C-alpha positions in Angstrom: -4.3 14.0 2.9 -2.9 12.8 5.9 0.4 14.6 7.5 1.7 11.0 7.1 2.3 11.4 3.5 4.5 14.4 3.9 6.8 12.7 6.0 6.9 9.5 4.5 7.1 9.2 0.6 6.2 5.4 0.6 2.8 6.3 2.1 2.5 9.2 -0.4 2.8 6.9 -3.2 0.2 4.6 -1.4 -2.3 8.0 -1.2 -1.3 8.9 -4.7 -2.3 5.2 -6.1 -5.6 5.0 -4.2 -6.7 8.5 -5.4 -5.6 8.2 -9.2 -6.2 4.3 -9.4 -2.7 4.4 -11.3 1.0 3.4 -10.1 4.1 3.5 -12.1 6.4 0.7 -12.3 8.8 2.6 -10.3 6.5 3.2 -7.5 5.3 -0.2 -7.6 8.9 -1.3 -7.0 9.3 1.1 -4.4 6.5 -0.5 -2.5 7.6 -3.8 -2.9 11.3 -2.9 -2.0 9.8 -1.1 1.2 8.1 -4.2 2.4 10.7 -6.7 1.7 13.3 -4.5 3.4 11.0 -3.9 6.8 11.0 -0.3 6.2 7.3 -0.3 6.9 6.6 -0.8 10.7 3.2 0.1 11.2 0.7 -2.4 10.7 -1.8 0.2 9.2 0.8 0.9 6.6 1.4 -2.8 5.7 -2.3 -3.0 5.2 -2.3 -0.2 2.8 0.4 -1.3 0.8 -0.9 -4.9 0.6 -4.2 -3.1 -0.5 -2.3 -1.7 -3.6 -0.9 -5.2 -4.5 -4.5 -6.5 -4.4 -5.7 -3.6 -6.4 -3.2 -4.3 -9.0 -3.9 -7.8 -9.1 -7.5 -7.2 -9.4 -6.9 -4.8 -12.2 -8.6 -1.9 -10.2 -4.9 0.1 -10.1 -3.3 0.2 -13.4 0.4 0.0 -13.8 1.1 2.9 -16.2 4.5 3.4 -18.3 4.8 7.0 -19.0 
């Protein structure tokens, strides 16, 4: 993992979701909130979060209720 995840909890969620192909509803909500509140400033980070949203829509990342 890159260093960005250790300093940025949002990007840690992104990396975890891409690796495991799973995300919890709470994590999904955190990603949505970060995007809507403009807490994600780098274009690369926005792109990665949008990738998570796309992968969920396509069924490649599953929302898991633990």
